N, CA, C and O atoms as a Tripos MOL2 file, in Angstrom:
@<TRIPOS>MOLECULE
protein
  280   279    70     0     0
PROTEIN
NO_CHARGES

@<TRIPOS>ATOM
      1 N          82.9350  297.3610  106.4640 N.3       1 UNK1
      2 CA         83.1210  298.7880  106.3970 C.3       1 UNK1
      3 C          84.4870  299.1300  107.0040 C.2       1 UNK1
      4 O          84.8050  298.6720  108.1020 O.2       1 UNK1
      5 N          85.2600  299.8960  106.3290 N.am      2 UNK2
      6 CA         86.5860  300.2970  106.8030 C.3       2 UNK2
      7 C          86.4700  301.4880  107.7420 C.2       2 UNK2
      8 O          85.5760  302.3230  107.5990 O.2       2 UNK2
      9 N          87.3800  301.5560  108.7000 N.am      3 UNK3
     10 CA         87.4530  302.6680  109.6450 C.3       3 UNK3
     11 C          88.8660  303.2420  109.6110 C.2       3 UNK3
     12 O          89.8190  302.5420  109.2680 O.2       3 UNK3
     13 N          88.9910  304.4850  109.9580 N.am      4 UNK4
     14 CA         90.2900  305.1460  110.0090 C.3       4 UNK4
     15 C          90.6590  305.3550  111.4740 C.2       4 UNK4
     16 O          89.8490  305.8420  112.2620 O.2       4 UNK4
     17 N          91.8940  304.9840  111.8340 N.am      5 UNK5
     18 CA         92.3880  305.2240  113.1860 C.3       5 UNK5
     19 C          93.7070  305.9710  113.0940 C.2       5 UNK5
     20 O          94.3940  305.9050  112.0750 O.2       5 UNK5
     21 N          94.0570  306.6750  114.1490 N.am      6 UNK6
     22 CA         95.3390  307.3860  114.2040 C.3       6 UNK6
     23 C          96.2380  306.6850  115.1980 C.2       6 UNK6
     24 O          95.8160  306.3350  116.3000 O.2       6 UNK6
     25 N          97.4870  306.4820  114.7950 N.am      7 UNK7
     26 CA         98.4790  305.8820  115.6810 C.3       7 UNK7
     27 C          99.7860  306.6620  115.5540 C.2       7 UNK7
     28 O         100.0110  307.3600  114.5650 O.2       7 UNK7
     29 N         100.6310  306.5360  116.5550 N.am      8 UNK8
     30 CA        101.9270  307.2180  116.5310 C.3       8 UNK8
     31 C         102.8190  306.6040  115.4470 C.2       8 UNK8
     32 O         102.6610  305.4390  115.0820 O.2       8 UNK8
     33 N         103.7430  307.3970  114.9500 N.am      9 UNK9
     34 CA        104.6470  306.9450  113.8890 C.3       9 UNK9
     35 C         105.4380  305.7030  114.2930 C.2       9 UNK9
     36 O         105.6150  304.7890  113.4890 O.2       9 UNK9
     37 N         105.9150  305.6710  115.5440 N.am     10 UNK10
     38 CA        106.7200  304.5180  115.9650 C.3      10 UNK10
     39 C         105.8730  303.2430  116.0210 C.2      10 UNK10
     40 O         106.3760  302.1580  115.7320 O.2      10 UNK10
     41 N         104.6050  303.3630  116.3870 N.am     11 UNK11
     42 CA        103.7040  302.2090  116.4090 C.3      11 UNK11
     43 C         103.4460  301.7420  114.9780 C.2      11 UNK11
     44 O         103.4260  300.5400  114.7110 O.2      11 UNK11
     45 N         103.2540  302.6690  114.0750 N.am     12 UNK12
     46 CA        103.0450  302.3330  112.6610 C.3      12 UNK12
     47 C         104.2570  301.5680  112.1130 C.2      12 UNK12
     48 O         104.0920  300.5800  111.3980 O.2      12 UNK12
     49 N         105.4480  302.0130  112.4390 N.am     13 UNK13
     50 CA        106.6600  301.3370  111.9730 C.3      13 UNK13
     51 C         106.7410  299.9200  112.5300 C.2      13 UNK13
     52 O         107.1050  298.9880  111.8130 O.2      13 UNK13
     53 N         106.4000  299.7560  113.8200 N.am     14 UNK14
     54 CA        106.4100  298.4240  114.4260 C.3      14 UNK14
     55 C         105.3920  297.5020  113.7520 C.2      14 UNK14
     56 O         105.6980  296.3490  113.4460 O.2      14 UNK14
     57 N         104.1950  298.0110  113.5250 N.am     15 UNK15
     58 CA        103.1600  297.2030  112.8730 C.3      15 UNK15
     59 C         103.5700  296.8210  111.4500 C.2      15 UNK15
     60 O         103.3310  295.6970  111.0080 O.2      15 UNK15
     61 N         104.1780  297.7480  110.7490 N.am     16 UNK16
     62 CA        104.6240  297.4840  109.3800 C.3      16 UNK16
     63 C         105.6580  296.3640  109.3610 C.2      16 UNK16
     64 O         105.6140  295.4910  108.4940 O.2      16 UNK16
     65 N         106.5890  296.3850  110.3150 N.am     17 UNK17
     66 CA        107.5860  295.3080  110.4100 C.3      17 UNK17
     67 C         106.9220  293.9810  110.7430 C.2      17 UNK17
     68 O         107.2840  292.9460  110.1830 O.2      17 UNK17
     69 N         105.9580  294.0060  111.6480 N.am     18 UNK18
     70 CA        105.3100  292.7780  112.1070 C.3      18 UNK18
     71 C         104.4400  292.1310  111.0270 C.2      18 UNK18
     72 O         104.3670  290.9040  110.9500 O.2      18 UNK18
     73 N         103.7910  292.9270  110.2070 N.am     19 UNK19
     74 CA        102.7940  292.3920  109.2880 C.3      19 UNK19
     75 C         103.3970  291.6360  108.1110 C.2      19 UNK19
     76 O         102.7480  290.7500  107.5560 O.2      19 UNK19
     77 N         104.6220  291.9670  107.7190 N.am     20 UNK20
     78 CA        105.2080  291.2980  106.5620 C.3      20 UNK20
     79 C         104.3620  291.5410  105.3280 C.2      20 UNK20
     80 O         104.0930  292.6880  104.9730 O.2      20 UNK20
     81 N         103.9350  290.4560  104.6630 N.am     21 UNK21
     82 CA        103.1240  290.5890  103.4480 C.3      21 UNK21
     83 C         101.6240  290.6090  103.7490 C.2      21 UNK21
     84 O         100.8190  290.8530  102.8510 O.2      21 UNK21
     85 N         101.2390  290.3530  105.0150 N.am     22 UNK22
     86 CA         99.8200  290.3660  105.3870 C.3      22 UNK22
     87 C          99.2860  291.7980  105.4220 C.2      22 UNK22
     88 O         100.0420  292.7690  105.4130 O.2      22 UNK22
     89 N          97.9800  291.8890  105.4620 N.am     23 UNK23
     90 CA         97.3620  293.2140  105.5930 C.3      23 UNK23
     91 C          97.3880  293.6290  107.0600 C.2      23 UNK23
     92 O          97.6080  292.8010  107.9440 O.2      23 UNK23
     93 N          97.1650  294.8980  107.3090 N.am     24 UNK24
     94 CA         97.0930  295.3760  108.6860 C.3      24 UNK24
     95 C          95.9130  294.7310  109.4120 C.2      24 UNK24
     96 O          96.0020  294.4480  110.6070 O.2      24 UNK24
     97 N          94.8230  294.5010  108.7100 N.am     25 UNK25
     98 CA         93.6520  293.8740  109.3260 C.3      25 UNK25
     99 C          93.9780  292.4670  109.8290 C.2      25 UNK25
    100 O          93.5850  292.0940  110.9340 O.2      25 UNK25
    101 N          94.6920  291.6950  109.0220 N.am     26 UNK26
    102 CA         95.0760  290.3380  109.4290 C.3      26 UNK26
    103 C          95.9780  290.3980  110.6550 C.2      26 UNK26
    104 O          95.7930  289.6370  111.6050 O.2      26 UNK26
    105 N          96.9430  291.2910  110.6360 N.am     27 UNK27
    106 CA         97.8530  291.4530  111.7760 C.3      27 UNK27
    107 C          97.0890  291.8280  113.0370 C.2      27 UNK27
    108 O          97.2740  291.2110  114.0870 O.2      27 UNK27
    109 N          96.2360  292.8320  112.9380 N.am     28 UNK28
    110 CA         95.5070  293.3160  114.1130 C.3      28 UNK28
    111 C          94.5210  292.2710  114.6310 C.2      28 UNK28
    112 O          94.3360  292.1540  115.8420 O.2      28 UNK28
    113 N          93.8850  291.5090  113.7380 N.am     29 UNK29
    114 CA         92.9970  290.4290  114.1930 C.3      29 UNK29
    115 C          93.7750  289.4270  115.0380 C.2      29 UNK29
    116 O          93.2980  288.9740  116.0790 O.2      29 UNK29
    117 N          94.9650  289.0900  114.5860 N.am     30 UNK30
    118 CA         95.7910  288.1440  115.3400 C.3      30 UNK30
    119 C          96.2270  288.6970  116.6830 C.2      30 UNK30
    120 O          96.3120  287.9570  117.6620 O.2      30 UNK30
    121 N          96.5040  289.9920  116.7380 N.am     31 UNK31
    122 CA         96.9580  290.6010  117.9800 C.3      31 UNK31
    123 C          95.8450  290.7420  119.0090 C.2      31 UNK31
    124 O          96.0930  290.6420  120.2100 O.2      31 UNK31
    125 N          94.6270  290.9730  118.5490 N.am     32 UNK32
    126 CA         93.5260  291.1880  119.4980 C.3      32 UNK32
    127 C          92.7240  289.9270  119.7860 C.2      32 UNK32
    128 O          91.8860  289.9220  120.6890 O.2      32 UNK32
    129 N          92.9670  288.8580  119.0320 N.am     33 UNK33
    130 CA         92.2270  287.6120  119.2560 C.3      33 UNK33
    131 C          92.5910  287.0330  120.6200 C.2      33 UNK33
    132 O          93.7580  286.9930  121.0070 O.2      33 UNK33
    133 N          91.5660  286.5890  121.3320 N.am     34 UNK34
    134 CA         91.8100  285.9460  122.6130 C.3      34 UNK34
    135 C          92.3500  284.5490  122.3470 C.2      34 UNK34
    136 O          91.7940  283.7970  121.5460 O.2      34 UNK34
    137 N          93.4270  284.2150  123.0190 N.am     35 UNK35
    138 CA         94.0370  282.9080  122.8370 C.3      35 UNK35
    139 C          93.9520  282.1400  124.1410 C.2      35 UNK35
    140 O          94.0390  282.7120  125.2280 O.2      35 UNK35
    141 N          93.7830  280.8470  124.0150 N.am     36 UNK36
    142 CA         93.7440  280.0130  125.2100 C.3      36 UNK36
    143 C          95.1460  279.9410  125.8140 C.2      36 UNK36
    144 O          96.1360  280.2360  125.1430 O.2      36 UNK36
    145 N          95.2190  279.5550  127.0540 N.am     37 UNK37
    146 CA         96.5210  279.3900  127.6990 C.3      37 UNK37
    147 C          97.3660  278.3650  126.9660 C.2      37 UNK37
    148 O          98.5850  278.5130  126.8740 O.2      37 UNK37
    149 N          96.7230  277.3190  126.4420 N.am     38 UNK38
    150 CA         97.4640  276.2890  125.7160 C.3      38 UNK38
    151 C          98.1580  276.8970  124.5020 C.2      38 UNK38
    152 O          99.3290  276.6150  124.2470 O.2      38 UNK38
    153 N          97.4450  277.7200  123.7640 N.am     39 UNK39
    154 CA         98.0200  278.3640  122.5810 C.3      39 UNK39
    155 C          99.1760  279.2750  122.9830 C.2      39 UNK39
    156 O         100.2150  279.2950  122.3240 O.2      39 UNK39
    157 N          98.9900  280.0320  124.0750 N.am     40 UNK40
    158 CA        100.0570  280.9210  124.5460 C.3      40 UNK40
    159 C         101.2890  280.1390  124.9600 C.2      40 UNK40
    160 O         102.4110  280.5180  124.6270 O.2      40 UNK40
    161 N         101.0840  279.0580  125.6810 N.am     41 UNK41
    162 CA        102.2140  278.2440  126.1430 C.3      41 UNK41
    163 C         102.9230  277.5980  124.9690 C.2      41 UNK41
    164 O         104.1530  277.6160  124.9060 O.2      41 UNK41
    165 N         102.1680  277.0250  124.0340 N.am     42 UNK42
    166 CA        102.7910  276.3700  122.8870 C.3      42 UNK42
    167 C         103.5360  277.3610  121.9980 C.2      42 UNK42
    168 O         104.5330  276.9990  121.3730 O.2      42 UNK42
    169 N         103.0680  278.5970  121.9340 N.am     43 UNK43
    170 CA        103.7690  279.5970  121.1220 C.3      43 UNK43
    171 C         105.1070  279.9890  121.7440 C.2      43 UNK43
    172 O         105.9690  280.5520  121.0690 O.2      43 UNK43
    173 N         105.2740  279.6930  123.0190 N.am     44 UNK44
    174 CA        106.5140  280.0150  123.7100 C.3      44 UNK44
    175 C         107.6180  278.9970  123.4250 C.2      44 UNK44
    176 O         108.7990  279.3160  123.5690 O.2      44 UNK44
    177 N         107.2480  277.7690  123.0200 N.am     45 UNK45
    178 CA        108.2450  276.7500  122.7070 C.3      45 UNK45
    179 C         109.1860  277.2400  121.6100 C.2      45 UNK45
    180 O         108.7620  277.9240  120.6790 O.2      45 UNK45
    181 N         110.4330  276.8940  121.7240 N.am     46 UNK46
    182 CA        111.4110  277.2770  120.7370 C.3      46 UNK46
    183 C         112.0000  278.6510  120.9600 C.2      46 UNK46
    184 O         112.8540  279.0860  120.1880 O.2      46 UNK46
    185 N         111.5660  279.3420  121.9930 N.am     47 UNK47
    186 CA        112.0840  280.6780  122.2830 C.3      47 UNK47
    187 C         113.2570  280.6210  123.2490 C.2      47 UNK47
    188 O         113.8010  281.6580  123.6280 O.2      47 UNK47
    189 N         113.6520  279.4130  123.6510 N.am     48 UNK48
    190 CA        114.7970  279.2540  124.5320 C.3      48 UNK48
    191 C         114.4550  279.2510  126.0020 C.2      48 UNK48
    192 O         115.3540  279.1220  126.8330 O.2      48 UNK48
    193 N         113.1900  279.3880  126.3560 N.am     49 UNK49
    194 CA        112.8280  279.4700  127.7610 C.3      49 UNK49
    195 C         112.1810  278.2200  128.3160 C.2      49 UNK49
    196 O         112.0280  278.1010  129.5320 O.2      49 UNK49
    197 N         111.7930  277.2810  127.4600 N.am     50 UNK50
    198 CA        111.0920  276.0910  127.9210 C.3      50 UNK50
    199 C         111.7150  274.8620  127.2860 C.2      50 UNK50
    200 O         111.9590  274.8220  126.0800 O.2      50 UNK50
    201 N         111.9670  273.8650  128.1120 N.am     51 UNK51
    202 CA        112.4600  272.5980  127.5970 C.3      51 UNK51
    203 C         111.2810  271.6360  127.5100 C.2      51 UNK51
    204 O         110.5400  271.4620  128.4780 O.2      51 UNK51
    205 N         111.1170  271.0260  126.3690 N.am     52 UNK52
    206 CA        109.9750  270.1460  126.1380 C.3      52 UNK52
    207 C         109.9380  269.0140  127.1710 C.2      52 UNK52
    208 O         108.8650  268.6740  127.6700 O.2      52 UNK52
    209 N         111.0910  268.4310  127.4940 N.am     53 UNK53
    210 CA        111.1560  267.3490  128.4650 C.3      53 UNK53
    211 C         110.7040  267.7900  129.8460 C.2      53 UNK53
    212 O         110.0420  267.0380  130.5600 O.2      53 UNK53
    213 N         111.0610  269.0050  130.2180 N.am     54 UNK54
    214 CA        110.6790  269.5350  131.5240 C.3      54 UNK54
    215 C         109.1660  269.7210  131.6080 C.2      54 UNK54
    216 O         108.5640  269.4780  132.6550 O.2      54 UNK54
    217 N         108.5610  270.1450  130.5220 N.am     55 UNK55
    218 CA        107.1090  270.3180  130.5020 C.3      55 UNK55
    219 C         106.4240  268.9710  130.6870 C.2      55 UNK55
    220 O         105.4490  268.8710  131.4320 O.2      55 UNK55
    221 N         106.9220  267.9380  130.0190 N.am     56 UNK56
    222 CA        106.3520  266.5970  130.1820 C.3      56 UNK56
    223 C         106.4980  266.1210  131.6190 C.2      56 UNK56
    224 O         105.5820  265.5200  132.1790 O.2      56 UNK56
    225 N         107.6440  266.3910  132.2060 N.am     57 UNK57
    226 CA        107.8990  265.9960  133.5930 C.3      57 UNK57
    227 C         106.9230  266.6930  134.5450 C.2      57 UNK57
    228 O         106.4330  266.0830  135.4950 O.2      57 UNK57
    229 N         106.6490  267.9490  134.2870 N.am     58 UNK58
    230 CA        105.7760  268.7200  135.1640 C.3      58 UNK58
    231 C         104.2870  268.4700  134.9220 C.2      58 UNK58
    232 O         103.4570  268.8200  135.7620 O.2      58 UNK58
    233 N         103.9460  267.8710  133.7880 N.am     59 UNK59
    234 CA        102.5340  267.7040  133.4550 C.3      59 UNK59
    235 C         101.7920  266.8400  134.4660 C.2      59 UNK59
    236 O         100.6290  267.1110  134.7640 O.2      59 UNK59
    237 N         102.4400  265.8020  135.0020 N.am     60 UNK60
    238 CA        101.7650  264.9630  135.9940 C.3      60 UNK60
    239 C         101.5090  265.7470  137.2740 C.2      60 UNK60
    240 O         100.4600  265.5880  137.9000 O.2      60 UNK60
    241 N         102.4470  266.5800  137.6620 N.am     61 UNK61
    242 CA        102.2550  267.4210  138.8390 C.3      61 UNK61
    243 C         101.1260  268.4220  138.6060 C.2      61 UNK61
    244 O         100.3250  268.6920  139.5000 O.2      61 UNK61
    245 N         101.0760  268.9640  137.3940 N.am     62 UNK62
    246 CA        100.0210  269.9070  137.0620 C.3      62 UNK62
    247 C          98.6540  269.2250  137.1350 C.2      62 UNK62
    248 O          97.6900  269.8030  137.6370 O.2      62 UNK62
    249 N          98.5790  267.9920  136.6300 N.am     63 UNK63
    250 CA         97.3090  267.2670  136.6720 C.3      63 UNK63
    251 C          96.8560  267.0440  138.1000 C.2      63 UNK63
    252 O          95.6820  267.2390  138.4160 O.2      63 UNK63
    253 N          97.7770  266.6360  138.9760 N.am     64 UNK64
    254 CA         97.4380  266.4350  140.3940 C.3      64 UNK64
    255 C          96.9570  267.7340  141.0190 C.2      64 UNK64
    256 O          95.9710  267.7480  141.7550 O.2      64 UNK64
    257 N          97.6500  268.8170  140.7250 N.am     65 UNK65
    258 CA         97.2800  270.1250  141.2920 C.3      65 UNK65
    259 C          95.8900  270.5340  140.8060 C.2      65 UNK65
    260 O          95.0550  270.9820  141.5920 O.2      65 UNK65
    261 N          95.6510  270.3750  139.4980 N.am     66 UNK66
    262 CA         94.3700  270.8260  138.9480 C.3      66 UNK66
    263 C          93.2150  269.9900  139.4750 C.2      66 UNK66
    264 O          92.1170  270.5150  139.6650 O.2      66 UNK66
    265 N          93.4360  268.6890  139.7190 N.am     67 UNK67
    266 CA         92.3830  267.8440  140.2810 C.3      67 UNK67
    267 C          92.0650  268.2720  141.7100 C.2      67 UNK67
    268 O          90.9180  268.1920  142.1490 O.2      67 UNK67
    269 N          93.0650  268.7140  142.4170 N.am     68 UNK68
    270 CA         92.8720  269.0890  143.8160 C.3      68 UNK68
    271 C          92.2370  270.4670  143.9590 C.2      68 UNK68
    272 O          91.3770  270.6600  144.8190 O.2      68 UNK68
    273 N          92.6390  271.4190  143.1410 N.am     69 UNK69
    274 CA         92.2320  272.8050  143.3460 C.3      69 UNK69
    275 C          91.2310  273.3520  142.3350 C.2      69 UNK69
    276 O          90.6680  274.4260  142.5490 O.2      69 UNK69
    277 N          91.0060  272.6500  141.2610 N.am     70 UNK70
    278 CA         90.0990  273.2060  140.2550 C.3      70 UNK70
    279 C          88.7680  272.5020  140.2910 C.2      70 UNK70
    280 O          87.8720  272.8340  139.5140 O.2      70 UNK70
@<TRIPOS>BOND
     1     1     2 1
     2     2     3 1
     3     3     4 2
     4     3     5 am
     5     5     6 1
     6     6     7 1
     7     7     8 2
     8     7     9 am
     9     9    10 1
    10    10    11 1
    11    11    12 2
    12    11    13 am
    13    13    14 1
    14    14    15 1
    15    15    16 2
    16    15    17 am
    17    17    18 1
    18    18    19 1
    19    19    20 2
    20    19    21 am
    21    21    22 1
    22    22    23 1
    23    23    24 2
    24    23    25 am
    25    25    26 1
    26    26    27 1
    27    27    28 2
    28    27    29 am
    29    29    30 1
    30    30    31 1
    31    31    32 2
    32    31    33 am
    33    33    34 1
    34    34    35 1
    35    35    36 2
    36    35    37 am
    37    37    38 1
    38    38    39 1
    39    39    40 2
    40    39    41 am
    41    41    42 1
    42    42    43 1
    43    43    44 2
    44    43    45 am
    45    45    46 1
    46    46    47 1
    47    47    48 2
    48    47    49 am
    49    49    50 1
    50    50    51 1
    51    51    52 2
    52    51    53 am
    53    53    54 1
    54    54    55 1
    55    55    56 2
    56    55    57 am
    57    57    58 1
    58    58    59 1
    59    59    60 2
    60    59    61 am
    61    61    62 1
    62    62    63 1
    63    63    64 2
    64    63    65 am
    65    65    66 1
    66    66    67 1
    67    67    68 2
    68    67    69 am
    69    69    70 1
    70    70    71 1
    71    71    72 2
    72    71    73 am
    73    73    74 1
    74    74    75 1
    75    75    76 2
    76    75    77 am
    77    77    78 1
    78    78    79 1
    79    79    80 2
    80    79    81 am
    81    81    82 1
    82    82    83 1
    83    83    84 2
    84    83    85 am
    85    85    86 1
    86    86    87 1
    87    87    88 2
    88    87    89 am
    89    89    90 1
    90    90    91 1
    91    91    92 2
    92    91    93 am
    93    93    94 1
    94    94    95 1
    95    95    96 2
    96    95    97 am
    97    97    98 1
    98    98    99 1
    99    99   100 2
   100    99   101 am
   101   101   102 1
   102   102   103 1
   103   103   104 2
   104   103   105 am
   105   105   106 1
   106   106   107 1
   107   107   108 2
   108   107   109 am
   109   109   110 1
   110   110   111 1
   111   111   112 2
   112   111   113 am
   113   113   114 1
   114   114   115 1
   115   115   116 2
   116   115   117 am
   117   117   118 1
   118   118   119 1
   119   119   120 2
   120   119   121 am
   121   121   122 1
   122   122   123 1
   123   123   124 2
   124   123   125 am
   125   125   126 1
   126   126   127 1
   127   127   128 2
   128   127   129 am
   129   129   130 1
   130   130   131 1
   131   131   132 2
   132   131   133 am
   133   133   134 1
   134   134   135 1
   135   135   136 2
   136   135   137 am
   137   137   138 1
   138   138   139 1
   139   139   140 2
   140   139   141 am
   141   141   142 1
   142   142   143 1
   143   143   144 2
   144   143   145 am
   145   145   146 1
   146   146   147 1
   147   147   148 2
   148   147   149 am
   149   149   150 1
   150   150   151 1
   151   151   152 2
   152   151   153 am
   153   153   154 1
   154   154   155 1
   155   155   156 2
   156   155   157 am
   157   157   158 1
   158   158   159 1
   159   159   160 2
   160   159   161 am
   161   161   162 1
   162   162   163 1
   163   163   164 2
   164   163   165 am
   165   165   166 1
   166   166   167 1
   167   167   168 2
   168   167   169 am
   169   169   170 1
   170   170   171 1
   171   171   172 2
   172   171   173 am
   173   173   174 1
   174   174   175 1
   175   175   176 2
   176   175   177 am
   177   177   178 1
   178   178   179 1
   179   179   180 2
   180   179   181 am
   181   181   182 1
   182   182   183 1
   183   183   184 2
   184   183   185 am
   185   185   186 1
   186   186   187 1
   187   187   188 2
   188   187   189 am
   189   189   190 1
   190   190   191 1
   191   191   192 2
   192   191   193 am
   193   193   194 1
   194   194   195 1
   195   195   196 2
   196   195   197 am
   197   197   198 1
   198   198   199 1
   199   199   200 2
   200   199   201 am
   201   201   202 1
   202   202   203 1
   203   203   204 2
   204   203   205 am
   205   205   206 1
   206   206   207 1
   207   207   208 2
   208   207   209 am
   209   209   210 1
   210   210   211 1
   211   211   212 2
   212   211   213 am
   213   213   214 1
   214   214   215 1
   215   215   216 2
   216   215   217 am
   217   217   218 1
   218   218   219 1
   219   219   220 2
   220   219   221 am
   221   221   222 1
   222   222   223 1
   223   223   224 2
   224   223   225 am
   225   225   226 1
   226   226   227 1
   227   227   228 2
   228   227   229 am
   229   229   230 1
   230   230   231 1
   231   231   232 2
   232   231   233 am
   233   233   234 1
   234   234   235 1
   235   235   236 2
   236   235   237 am
   237   237   238 1
   238   238   239 1
   239   239   240 2
   240   239   241 am
   241   241   242 1
   242   242   243 1
   243   243   244 2
   244   243   245 am
   245   245   246 1
   246   246   247 1
   247   247   248 2
   248   247   249 am
   249   249   250 1
   250   250   251 1
   251   251   252 2
   252   251   253 am
   253   253   254 1
   254   254   255 1
   255   255   256 2
   256   255   257 am
   257   257   258 1
   258   258   259 1
   259   259   260 2
   260   259   261 am
   261   261   262 1
   262   262   263 1
   263   263   264 2
   264   263   265 am
   265   265   266 1
   266   266   267 1
   267   267   268 2
   268   267   269 am
   269   269   270 1
   270   270   271 1
   271   271   272 2
   272   271   273 am
   273   273   274 1
   274   274   275 1
   275   275   276 2
   276   275   277 am
   277   277   278 1
   278   278   279 1
   279   279   280 2
@<TRIPOS>SUBSTRUCTURE
     1 UNK1         2 RESIDUE 1 A UNK
     2 UNK2         6 RESIDUE 1 A UNK
     3 UNK3        10 RESIDUE 1 A UNK
     4 UNK4        14 RESIDUE 1 A UNK
     5 UNK5        18 RESIDUE 1 A UNK
     6 UNK6        22 RESIDUE 1 A UNK
     7 UNK7        26 RESIDUE 1 A UNK
     8 UNK8        30 RESIDUE 1 A UNK
     9 UNK9        34 RESIDUE 1 A UNK
    10 UNK10       38 RESIDUE 1 A UNK
    11 UNK11       42 RESIDUE 1 A UNK
    12 UNK12       46 RESIDUE 1 A UNK
    13 UNK13       50 RESIDUE 1 A UNK
    14 UNK14       54 RESIDUE 1 A UNK
    15 UNK15       58 RESIDUE 1 A UNK
    16 UNK16       62 RESIDUE 1 A UNK
    17 UNK17       66 RESIDUE 1 A UNK
    18 UNK18       70 RESIDUE 1 A UNK
    19 UNK19       74 RESIDUE 1 A UNK
    20 UNK20       78 RESIDUE 1 A UNK
    21 UNK21       82 RESIDUE 1 A UNK
    22 UNK22       86 RESIDUE 1 A UNK
    23 UNK23       90 RESIDUE 1 A UNK
    24 UNK24       94 RESIDUE 1 A UNK
    25 UNK25       98 RESIDUE 1 A UNK
    26 UNK26      102 RESIDUE 1 A UNK
    27 UNK27      106 RESIDUE 1 A UNK
    28 UNK28      110 RESIDUE 1 A UNK
    29 UNK29      114 RESIDUE 1 A UNK
    30 UNK30      118 RESIDUE 1 A UNK
    31 UNK31      122 RESIDUE 1 A UNK
    32 UNK32      126 RESIDUE 1 A UNK
    33 UNK33      130 RESIDUE 1 A UNK
    34 UNK34      134 RESIDUE 1 A UNK
    35 UNK35      138 RESIDUE 1 A UNK
    36 UNK36      142 RESIDUE 1 A UNK
    37 UNK37      146 RESIDUE 1 A UNK
    38 UNK38      150 RESIDUE 1 A UNK
    39 UNK39      154 RESIDUE 1 A UNK
    40 UNK40      158 RESIDUE 1 A UNK
    41 UNK41      162 RESIDUE 1 A UNK
    42 UNK42      166 RESIDUE 1 A UNK
    43 UNK43      170 RESIDUE 1 A UNK
    44 UNK44      174 RESIDUE 1 A UNK
    45 UNK45      178 RESIDUE 1 A UNK
    46 UNK46      182 RESIDUE 1 A UNK
    47 UNK47      186 RESIDUE 1 A UNK
    48 UNK48      190 RESIDUE 1 A UNK
    49 UNK49      194 RESIDUE 1 A UNK
    50 UNK50      198 RESIDUE 1 A UNK
    51 UNK51      202 RESIDUE 1 A UNK
    52 UNK52      206 RESIDUE 1 A UNK
    53 UNK53      210 RESIDUE 1 A UNK
    54 UNK54      214 RESIDUE 1 A UNK
    55 UNK55      218 RESIDUE 1 A UNK
    56 UNK56      222 RESIDUE 1 A UNK
    57 UNK57      226 RESIDUE 1 A UNK
    58 UNK58      230 RESIDUE 1 A UNK
    59 UNK59      234 RESIDUE 1 A UNK
    60 UNK60      238 RESIDUE 1 A UNK
    61 UNK61      242 RESIDUE 1 A UNK
    62 UNK62      246 RESIDUE 1 A UNK
    63 UNK63      250 RESIDUE 1 A UNK
    64 UNK64      254 RESIDUE 1 A UNK
    65 UNK65      258 RESIDUE 1 A UNK
    66 UNK66      262 RESIDUE 1 A UNK
    67 UNK67      266 RESIDUE 1 A UNK
    68 UNK68      270 RESIDUE 1 A UNK
    69 UNK69      274 RESIDUE 1 A UNK
    70 UNK70      278 RESIDUE 1 A UNK
């Protein structure tokens, strides 16, 4: 069943740019879907903020930390 919602014009323009050829429903499902931390971190790769080698280097430290505190 379809529902009607009201949004501001600037939000509509942003959503239209983001959706590309997809429907608004597909776009909104992706935006509201809960993602695991792994998915969030992996989506950050290639954005210029994370070096793959550095992540590998830190993974052993992360494992030690998680074994101790989790």
